[in-house]
C-alpha positions as CSV (number, residue, x, y, z in Angstrom):
1,X,150.7,110.1,171.5
2,X,152.3,107.9,168.8
3,X,153.8,104.4,169.4
4,X,157.1,103.3,167.9
5,X,156.6,101.5,164.6
6,X,158.2,98.3,165.8
7,X,155.7,98.1,168.7
8,X,152.8,98.7,166.3
9,X,154.1,96.0,164.0
10,X,154.1,93.5,166.9
11,X,150.5,94.3,167.8
12,X,149.4,94.2,164.2
13,X,151.0,90.8,163.4
14,X,150.8,88.9,166.6
15,X,147.5,90.3,167.9
16,X,145.6,89.0,164.8
17,X,146.2,85.4,166.1
18,X,143.1,84.1,167.9
19,X,145.5,82.5,170.4
20,X,146.5,86.0,171.4
21,X,143.2,86.5,173.3
22,X,143.8,85.1,176.8
23,X,141.7,85.9,179.8
24,X,144.4,86.5,182.3
25,X,141.9,87.4,184.9
26,X,141.5,83.7,185.6
27,X,145.1,83.7,186.9
28,X,145.7,87.3,187.8
29,X,142.6,89.1,189.1
30,X,142.3,92.6,187.8
31,X,144.5,92.1,184.8
32,X,141.7,91.4,182.4
33,X,142.0,89.7,179.0
34,X,144.6,90.6,176.4
35,X,142.0,91.7,173.8
36,X,140.6,94.3,176.2
37,X,144.1,95.4,177.1
38,X,144.9,95.8,173.4
39,X,141.9,98.0,173.0
40,X,143.1,100.2,175.9
41,X,146.5,100.6,174.3
42,X,145.1,101.4,170.9
43,X,142.7,104.0,172.3
44,X,145.7,106.3,172.8
45,X,147.0,106.3,169.2
46,X,144.6,106.6,166.2
47,X,147.3,105.8,163.6
48,X,148.3,102.6,165.5
49,X,144.6,101.6,165.8
50,X,144.1,102.0,162.0
51,X,147.2,100.0,161.3
52,X,146.2,97.2,163.6
53,X,142.6,97.1,162.4
54,X,143.8,96.8,158.8
55,X,146.3,94.1,159.7
56,X,143.7,92.1,161.5
57,X,141.3,92.3,158.5
58,X,144.1,91.4,156.0
59,X,144.6,88.2,158.1
60,X,141.0,87.2,157.8
61,X,139.1,89.4,160.3
62,X,138.6,86.4,162.6
63,X,135.7,87.0,165.0
64,X,135.3,90.4,163.4
65,X,138.3,91.7,165.5
66,X,139.6,93.9,162.7
67,X,136.3,95.4,161.6
68,X,135.3,96.1,165.2
69,X,138.5,98.0,165.7
70,X,137.8,100.0,162.6
71,X,134.4,101.0,164.0
72,X,136.0,101.8,167.3
73,X,138.5,104.0,165.5
74,X,135.9,106.2,163.9
75,X,133.8,106.2,167.1
76,X,136.7,107.5,169.2
77,X,138.5,109.8,166.8
78,X,137.4,112.6,164.5
79,X,138.0,112.5,160.7
80,X,138.8,108.8,160.7
81,X,135.7,107.8,158.6
82,X,137.8,107.2,155.5
83,X,140.2,104.9,157.3
84,X,137.3,103.0,158.9
85,X,135.4,102.6,155.7
86,X,138.5,101.4,153.8
87,X,139.1,98.7,156.4
88,X,135.4,97.7,156.6
89,X,135.3,97.5,152.8
90,X,138.3,95.1,152.9
91,X,136.6,93.1,155.6
92,X,133.6,92.3,153.3
93,X,136.0,90.0,151.3
94,X,136.1,87.5,154.3
95,X,133.5,85.1,155.6
96,X,131.8,86.1,158.9
97,X,129.4,84.6,161.3
98,X,125.9,86.2,161.0
99,X,126.6,88.1,164.3
100,X,129.9,89.5,163.1
101,X,128.5,90.3,159.6
102,X,125.6,92.3,161.2
103,X,128.1,94.4,163.1
104,X,130.2,94.9,160.0
105,X,127.3,96.0,157.8
106,X,126.0,98.2,160.6
107,X,129.4,99.9,161.0
108,X,129.6,100.6,157.3
109,X,126.2,102.3,157.4
110,X,127.2,104.3,160.5
111,X,130.4,105.8,159.0
112,X,129.6,106.0,155.3
113,X,128.0,109.5,155.5
114,X,131.3,110.9,156.8
115,X,133.5,109.2,154.3
116,X,134.6,111.4,151.4
117,X,136.4,108.8,149.3
118,X,134.9,105.3,149.7
119,X,136.4,102.5,147.7
120,X,134.6,102.1,144.3
121,X,134.5,98.4,145.1
122,X,132.3,98.9,148.2
123,X,129.0,99.0,146.3
124,X,129.7,95.8,144.4
125,X,130.7,94.0,147.7
126,X,127.5,95.2,149.4
127,X,125.1,94.1,146.6
128,X,125.0,90.4,147.5
129,X,124.1,91.3,151.1
130,X,121.5,93.7,149.8
131,X,119.8,90.7,148.1
132,X,120.1,88.5,151.3
133,X,117.0,86.6,152.5
134,X,117.9,87.8,156.0
135,X,115.9,91.0,156.6
136,X,118.3,92.9,158.8
137,X,121.3,92.0,156.6
138,X,119.5,93.2,153.5
139,X,118.2,96.4,155.2
140,X,121.6,97.5,156.3
141,X,123.3,96.8,153.0
142,X,120.6,98.5,151.0
143,X,120.8,101.6,153.3
144,X,124.5,101.8,152.5
145,X,123.9,101.4,148.8
146,X,121.4,104.2,148.9
147,X,123.9,106.4,150.7
148,X,126.4,105.7,147.9
149,X,123.8,106.8,145.4
150,X,123.9,103.4,143.7
151,X,121.0,103.0,141.2
152,X,120.9,99.3,141.7
153,X,118.7,100.0,144.8
154,X,116.0,100.4,142.2
155,X,117.1,98.1,139.4
156,X,118.5,95.0,141.2
157,X,116.4,94.8,144.3
158,X,112.8,93.7,143.8
159,X,111.4,95.4,146.9
160,X,113.9,97.9,148.2
161,X,113.7,98.8,151.9
162,X,112.2,102.3,152.6
163,X,115.4,103.5,154.3
164,X,117.4,102.7,151.1
165,X,115.0,104.6,148.9
166,X,115.1,107.6,151.2
167,X,118.9,107.5,151.4
168,X,119.1,107.3,147.6
169,X,116.8,110.3,147.1
170,X,118.6,112.3,149.6
171,X,121.9,111.5,147.9
172,X,121.0,112.0,144.3
173,X,118.5,114.9,144.7
174,X,116.8,113.6,141.5
175,X,113.1,114.5,141.4
176,X,112.1,111.1,140.2
177,X,113.7,109.5,143.2
178,X,112.1,112.1,145.6
179,X,108.7,111.5,143.9
180,X,109.1,107.7,144.5
181,X,109.6,108.3,148.2
182,X,106.7,110.7,148.4
183,X,104.3,108.4,146.5
184,X,105.1,105.2,148.4
185,X,106.7,105.8,151.7
186,X,106.3,107.1,155.2
187,X,107.5,106.1,158.6
188,X,111.1,105.6,159.9
189,X,113.4,108.1,158.4
190,X,110.7,109.9,156.4
191,X,110.7,113.0,158.6
192,X,114.5,113.3,158.1
193,X,113.9,113.0,154.3
194,X,111.5,115.9,154.4
195,X,114.1,118.0,156.2
196,X,116.5,117.4,153.2
197,X,114.1,119.1,150.7
198,X,114.9,122.7,149.8
199,X,112.0,125.2,149.2
200,X,112.7,125.0,145.4
201,X,112.5,121.2,145.5
202,X,109.4,121.3,147.6
203,X,107.7,123.6,145.1
204,X,108.6,121.2,142.3
205,X,107.2,118.3,144.3
206,X,104.1,120.1,145.4
207,X,101.5,117.8,143.8
208,X,103.0,114.8,145.5
209,X,103.4,116.6,148.8
210,X,99.7,117.7,148.7
211,X,98.6,114.1,147.9
212,X,100.6,112.9,150.9
213,X,99.0,115.6,153.0
214,X,95.6,114.3,151.9
215,X,96.2,110.6,152.5
216,X,98.6,110.5,155.4
217,X,99.1,113.8,157.1
218,X,101.8,113.8,159.8
219,X,102.9,116.7,162.1
220,X,106.4,116.7,160.4
221,X,104.9,117.0,156.9
222,X,102.5,119.7,158.0
223,X,105.2,121.8,159.6
224,X,107.4,121.7,156.5
225,X,104.8,123.6,154.4
226,X,105.5,126.6,156.5
227,X,109.3,126.0,156.5
228,X,109.1,125.9,152.7
229,X,106.9,129.0,152.6
230,X,104.5,127.3,150.3
231,X,101.4,129.4,149.4
232,X,98.9,127.4,147.4
233,X,95.2,127.9,146.9
234,X,94.3,124.4,148.1
235,X,96.6,124.3,151.1
236,X,94.4,126.3,153.6
237,X,91.6,123.7,153.2
238,X,94.0,120.8,153.6
239,X,95.4,122.4,156.8
240,X,91.9,123.0,158.1
241,X,91.1,119.3,157.5
242,X,94.3,118.3,159.4
243,X,93.3,120.6,162.3
244,X,90.1,118.5,162.7
245,X,92.1,115.4,163.5
246,X,91.9,113.5,166.8
247,X,95.8,113.7,166.9
248,X,96.5,116.7,169.1
249,X,100.1,117.1,167.8
250,X,98.8,117.1,164.2
251,X,96.1,119.7,165.2
252,X,98.8,121.9,166.8
253,X,101.1,121.7,163.8
254,X,98.3,122.5,161.4
255,X,97.0,125.6,163.2
256,X,100.6,126.9,163.7
257,X,101.5,126.3,160.0
258,X,98.3,128.0,158.9
259,X,99.2,131.0,161.1
260,X,102.8,131.1,159.7
261,X,101.4,131.2,156.2
262,X,99.2,134.2,156.9
263,X,95.9,133.2,158.6
264,X,94.6,134.5,161.9
265,X,97.0,133.3,164.7
266,X,94.2,133.2,167.3
267,X,93.4,129.5,166.8
268,X,97.0,128.6,167.2
269,X,97.3,130.7,170.3
270,X,94.3,129.1,171.9
271,X,95.6,125.6,171.3
272,X,99.1,126.4,172.6
273,X,97.8,128.2,175.7
274,X,95.8,125.1,176.5
275,X,98.9,122.9,176.1
276,X,101.3,125.1,178.0
277,X,99.0,125.4,181.0
278,X,97.9,121.8,181.2
279,X,98.8,119.7,184.2
280,X,100.8,117.4,181.9
281,X,102.0,119.8,179.1
282,X,102.3,118.4,175.6
283,X,106.0,117.9,174.8
284,X,105.6,119.7,171.5
285,X,103.9,122.8,172.8
286,X,107.0,124.8,173.4
287,X,108.5,123.8,170.0
288,X,105.3,124.9,168.2
289,X,105.4,128.2,170.1
290,X,108.9,128.6,168.7
291,X,107.6,128.0,165.2
292,X,104.9,130.7,165.7
293,X,107.6,133.3,166.4
294,X,106.7,136.9,167.4
295,X,103.0,136.1,167.0
296,X,103.3,133.9,170.1
297,X,104.1,136.9,172.3
298,X,100.9,136.5,174.5
299,X,102.3,133.1,175.5
300,X,105.5,134.5,177.1
301,X,104.2,134.4,180.7
302,X,103.4,130.7,180.2
303,X,106.7,129.9,178.7
304,X,108.8,131.6,181.3
305,X,108.5,128.9,184.0
306,X,109.8,126.2,181.6
307,X,113.3,127.8,181.9
308,X,113.5,126.1,185.3
309,X,111.9,122.8,184.2
310,X,113.5,119.6,185.3
311,X,113.4,118.1,181.8
312,X,116.3,119.3,179.7
313,X,114.3,119.4,176.5
314,X,111.7,121.6,178.1
315,X,114.4,124.1,179.1
316,X,115.9,124.0,175.6
317,X,112.6,124.6,173.9
318,X,111.7,127.4,176.4
319,X,114.9,129.2,175.5
320,X,114.3,128.7,171.8
321,X,110.8,129.9,172.1
322,X,111.9,133.0,174.0
323,X,114.4,133.8,171.3
324,X,112.0,133.3,168.4
325,X,109.3,135.4,170.1
326,X,111.4,138.3,171.5
327,X,114.5,138.3,169.2
328,X,116.3,139.1,172.5
329,X,118.9,136.6,173.8
330,X,119.0,138.0,177.3
331,X,116.8,135.5,178.9
332,X,117.6,132.5,176.6
333,X,121.4,132.5,176.7
334,X,121.9,131.6,180.4
335,X,119.5,128.6,179.9
336,X,121.4,127.5,176.8
337,X,124.8,127.9,178.4
338,X,123.7,125.8,181.4
339,X,122.4,123.1,179.0
340,X,125.7,123.2,177.0
341,X,127.7,122.8,180.2
342,X,125.6,120.2,182.1
343,X,123.9,118.2,179.4
344,X,126.5,118.0,176.6
345,X,126.5,114.2,176.4
346,X,122.8,114.3,175.6
347,X,121.0,115.6,172.5
348,X,119.5,118.6,174.3
349,X,123.0,119.8,175.2
350,X,124.2,119.5,171.7
351,X,121.1,121.3,170.4
352,X,121.7,124.1,172.9
353,X,125.2,124.6,171.4
354,X,123.7,124.7,167.9
355,X,121.2,127.3,169.0
356,X,123.9,129.4,170.4
357,X,125.9,129.1,167.2
358,X,122.9,130.4,165.2
359,X,123.0,133.6,167.4
360,X,126.4,134.3,166.0
361,X,128.4,135.0,169.2
362,X,130.2,133.0,171.8
363,X,129.3,133.6,175.5
364,X,132.5,134.2,177.5
365,X,131.7,131.5,179.9
366,X,131.8,128.9,177.1
367,X,134.8,130.1,175.1
368,X,137.3,127.6,176.5
369,X,134.9,124.7,176.0
370,X,134.0,125.9,172.5
371,X,137.7,126.0,171.4
372,X,138.1,122.4,172.7
373,X,134.9,121.3,171.0
374,X,136.1,122.8,167.7
375,X,139.7,121.5,167.8
376,X,139.8,118.2,169.7
377,X,141.2,115.3,167.7
378,X,139.2,112.9,169.8
379,X,135.4,112.9,169.8
380,X,134.0,115.0,172.6
381,X,130.6,113.3,172.6
382,X,130.5,109.7,173.7
383,X,129.0,107.4,171.1
384,X,127.2,104.2,171.7
385,X,129.2,101.3,170.2
386,X,126.7,101.2,167.4
387,X,124.4,104.2,167.1
388,X,121.4,103.9,164.8
389,X,122.6,104.8,161.3
390,X,119.0,105.3,160.1
391,X,117.9,107.8,162.7
392,X,121.3,109.4,163.0
393,X,122.9,109.9,159.6
394,X,125.3,112.4,161.3
395,X,126.7,111.6,164.8
396,X,126.2,114.1,167.6
397,X,129.9,114.9,167.8
398,X,130.0,116.1,164.2
399,X,127.1,118.4,164.9
400,X,128.9,119.7,168.0
401,X,132.1,120.5,166.1
402,X,130.3,122.2,163.3
403,X,128.5,124.4,165.8
404,X,131.6,125.2,167.7
405,X,133.5,126.2,164.5
406,X,130.6,128.6,163.7
407,X,130.8,130.1,167.2
408,X,134.5,130.8,166.7
């Protein structure tokens, strides 16, 4: 619905006044405060919400009321990242309390990946905060600079935060930036960075990747060597060394990667059989069986019971393993449809939809929902007020819509 322009103008002008916020619940129980009631009104009209948010910011963004509404706009409506980032960029011109500033910078990091035309002034406005003595302020501003591809992450900041360097390398795709990450960093966000590397980039970076495998092997890194289809004379010995680790997940990843790259799959099958039949099965066993593919066929009887598991991720991974091993969707699709129907507000449900999309067809039972997921103007997946912009560079609703469009 769209509100009349004169009504929107009243909300935009008068609502920016701090005196507008009154807690009427003190006098009229159940009515609530005017600020919350304004939120409820604006939730029904994205254009009105954008106008009001910009007006509040233009009037000083007192108490962060404009920038918070800009965030709420992008969190509730699809394709509003440009509107939100424009308002949030303007909000950086005003003074804020440390609390309001943290929310403002966090919101910019949240929505910047989806913004296609950020204001050129944004990077300059972020830079002073990227140099802040406050660690959380600096981290968030540096992350956004990295996502903008701003080279000052390297030249103006003495010790850039790891997340900023990872974001810069993922944005620029420049080998020297990727090498910097591989030489110096690991930890939060690093696994996601590895996922951004193409096979060609991984082959170019092979010396650094092997050095990282020697000094700090992780399951995510080990798995990627198979995803990149890297065949190197030194790699079997490095994987064998990783397989002697005391970290069971690393051991499993190493033997499965070795099998995927052409070695005898028997060691991988033994490790996975032990995990799938344990009293407390390892959470990564089913996912590794999926990676092993048709070679994991002897494990099918052990995978079958997980289709009825109580844990959504176990059901998802069982369906994915079944698909990878048999190439037959008959058993997997009902499990995936059930997850997409019952668990959609959780990551396992969204991943089930993405798995169905990769099959290239839409089950009849889901077609009405898929059409809604693909075309809804409002977000279908509920978002936390501030989801983690480091761990989630793309929000779940964007992934859902992308999968739904593929299914159609």
